[in-house]
C-alpha positions in Angstrom: -6.1 10.2 -19.9 -5.2 8.5 -16.7 -5.9 5.0 -15.7 -7.7 5.0 -12.9 -9.0 8.2 -10.5 -9.6 7.9 -6.8 -9.4 9.3 -3.7 -7.0 7.2 -1.2 -8.3 8.5 2.1 -7.4 7.0 6.2 -4.5 5.1 5.0 -3.3 2.8 7.9 0.5 1.7 7.8 2.5 -0.4 9.9 6.3 -0.5 8.7 8.1 -3.8 9.7 12.0 -4.1 9.4 12.8 -7.4 7.4 16.2 -9.2 6.5 16.8 -7.9 3.0 18.1 -11.2 1.4 14.1 -12.1 1.6 12.9 -9.6 -0.8 15.3 -10.6 -3.7 12.9 -13.0 -5.2 10.3 -10.5 -5.0 12.0 -7.6 -7.5 10.9 -6.7 -10.4 13.6 -7.3 -12.7 16.4 -3.3 -13.1 15.1 -2.2 -10.0 16.7 -2.4 -6.5 16.0 -1.7 -3.3 15.1 1.4 -1.6 16.5 1.2 2.4 15.4 3.9 4.7 18.6 4.5 7.5 20.4 1.3 6.1 16.8 -0.4 6.6 14.4 -2.6 4.9 11.0 -2.0 4.7 7.7 -3.5 4.3 4.7 -2.0 5.0 0.8 -3.5 6.1 -1.2 -0.7 4.4 -5.3 -0.2 4.9 -7.1 2.7 3.0 -10.0 4.0 1.6 -10.8 4.0 -2.2 -13.5 6.5 -2.7 -15.0 8.3 -5.7 -13.0 6.1 -8.0 -13.4 6.0 -12.2 -12.0 4.1 -14.4 -10.5 5.5 -17.7 -13.1 8.4 -16.4 -16.3 6.1 -15.9 -17.7 5.6 -12.8 -18.1 1.5 -12.1 -21.5 0.8 -10.2 -20.9 0.1 -7.3 -17.6 0.0 -7.4 -16.4 2.9 -6.6 -15.7 3.1 -3.0 -14.0 0.0 -1.3 -11.3 -1.0 1.5 -7.9 -2.3 0.2 -5.5 -3.6 2.5 -1.6 -4.7 0.8 1.2 -5.7 1.8 5.0 -3.5 0.1 7.7 -2.9 0.1 10.2 0.5 -1.5 12.1 0.1 -4.4 14.5 2.4 -6.5 14.8 2.3 -9.9 17.2 4.6 -12.8 15.8 5.3 -15.5 18.6 6.9 -17.8 20.0 8.9 -14.8 16.1 9.3 -12.7 16.2 7.9 -10.0 12.1 7.3 -9.7 11.5 5.7 -5.9 8.6 3.1 -6.2 6.7 0.4 -4.6 6.5 -3.5 -5.2 3.1 -5.5 -3.9 3.5 -8.8 -2.5 -0.6 -9.0 -2.0 -3.3 -6.6 -2.4 -6.6 -7.2 -1.1 -9.9 -6.2 -2.1 -13.3 -6.8 -1.7 -14.7 -6.8 -5.6 -13.7 -10.1 -7.6 -13.6 -7.5 -10.9 -11.7 -5.1 -9.2 -8.4 -7.9 -8.2 -9.4 -9.1 -12.3 -9.1 -5.6 -14.2 -5.8 -4.8 -11.8 -4.0 -8.3 -12.6 -4.6 -8.5 -16.1 -3.4 -5.1 -16.4 -0.9 -4.8 -14.3 0.1 -7.8 -13.6 -0.3 -7.1 -9.7 -1.4 -10.1 -7.1 -4.4 -8.5 -5.9 -7.5 -11.0 -4.4 -10.2 -10.4 -3.0 -12.0 -11.0 0.3 -15.1 -10.0 2.8 -13.8 -6.7 4.2 -14.8 -4.6 6.4 -14.0 -0.8 7.8 -15.2 1.6 10.8 -13.8 5.1 11.4 -15.0 7.1 14.6 -13.5 10.1 15.7 -14.3 11.9 19.5 -13.5 15.4 20.6 -9.1 14.0 20.9 -9.0 11.3 18.8 -9.2 9.3 15.4 -9.8 5.4 15.2 -9.7 4.0 11.7 -10.1 0.4 11.5 -9.7 -2.5 8.9 -10.8 -6.1 8.5 -10.8 -9.1 6.4 -11.8 -12.7 6.0 -9.5 -15.2 4.9 -9.8 -18.8 4.6 -12.9 -18.0 7.2 -10.5 -16.1 9.8 -10.6 -12.3 10.4 -7.5 -10.3 10.3 -7.8 -6.6 11.5 -5.8 -3.6 11.9 -6.3 -0.3 14.2 -4.6 2.5 14.9 -5.9 5.4 17.3 -4.7 8.7 16.6 -5.3 12.7 16.9 -7.7 14.1 15.3 -6.1 17.3 14.8 -4.0 16.5 11.1 -0.1 17.7 11.6 2.4 18.3 8.7 4.9 15.8 7.5 8.6 16.8 7.4 10.8 16.6 5.0 13.6 14.3 5.6 11.6 12.1 7.8 10.9 8.9 8.2 7.2 8.8 7.3 8.1 11.2 3.8 9.7 7.8 2.9 6.8 5.6 3.4 4.4 7.9 1.8 7.0 10.1 -0.3 7.3 6.2 -3.3 5.5 7.4 -6.2 6.2 4.7 -8.8 4.4 0.9 -8.8 6.7 -1.7 -10.2 5.5 -5.2 -10.9 7.3 -8.1 -12.3 5.7 -9.3 -15.7 9.5 -11.8 -16.4 12.7 -11.6 -15.7 13.7 -9.1 -18.3 10.4 -7.3 -18.2 8.9 -4.9 -15.5 5.5 -2.9 -15.6 5.9 0.7 -14.3 3.1 2.8 -13.9 2.7 6.9 -12.1 0.2 7.2 -9.4 0.8 11.3 -9.1 -0.9 12.6 -6.0 0.2 15.7 -3.8 2.5 15.4 0.0 0.3 14.3 2.5 -0.9 14.8 5.7 -0.7 12.9 9.5 -2.8 12.3 12.5 0.1 11.2 15.3 -0.5 7.4 16.6 -1.0 6.9 19.7 -2.5 3.6 19.9 -2.6 0.7 17.4 -3.5 -3.0 17.6 -2.7 -5.5 14.6 -4.3 -9.2 14.5 -3.3 -10.9 11.6 -2.0 -13.7 10.6 0.5 -13.0 8.0 1.5 -16.8 7.1 -1.8 -17.3 6.8 -3.0 -14.0 4.4 1.0 -13.5 2.6 2.8 -16.5 2.8 5.3 -18.8 5.2 7.9 -16.8 4.2 6.3 -13.2 5.9 5.1 -15.5 8.9 7.1 -14.1 11.9 5.6 -10.8 11.2 3.1 -12.3 13.1 5.1 -11.9 16.1 7.6 -8.8 15.3 6.2 -5.0 16.5 6.3 -2.7 13.6 9.2 -0.4 13.8 6.8 2.7 13.5 3.3 2.8 12.6 1.4 5.6 11.2 -2.5 7.3 9.6 -1.6 9.9 6.8 -5.6 11.9 5.6 -4.4 10.9 2.4 -6.1 13.7 -1.4 -7.2 12.7 -4.5 -4.9 9.8 -6.7 -4.5 9.2 -10.6 -3.0 6.3 -11.8 -1.4 6.5 -14.8 -1.3 3.9 -17.9 1.2 1.4 -17.4 4.7 1.3 -19.2 7.0 -2.1 -20.2 10.4 -1.6 -18.6 13.0 -4.3 -21.0 16.4 -5.0 -19.5 
């Protein structure tokens, strides 16, 4: 049985080019950075968890909620099979219990904060906004996109960003937690405009403060799908 099942919906994604040397200290043992056309990306991602179940059971008041995360992309060579995955700098959710479970079981870096979202649409556009409050300062990430869905092209930057199906978390200098995230290939809404009002240094630490003034290379909005997070495996180096 999967550890967690849910829907991930309306994934707003902002991708920033970053000096890969800044991410070396965050690499879990056994993994290496995964680059897109020689560019190292970190991504700010906001999305909705819906119909969440833990080991097949719904948890009261914890089925539907927002998440914001900052992540980067890695590869792991598993006896000749290359697995493409992500590493999270921090994951923000609105429920304290969620952060406790994820941190304890997967050794992720979850933190609970007040959060909200807004989703609106008209005849032509779709608007998605995620907000979270840290140290009494509200942060926000919003996207306006086409209302109609379109295919994510094979070999595209969007496929690279959305096509990492493994999670890796540092446990120690010699151990890494690995878990698979299963979902079909997603579709997207073409982004028309966006607004990012985030103090990256405040929320994610001074190593990422420069992102506050930096424009993302690209911004995406994926519809998402049903997903499952499988039970963890421990890699020993």
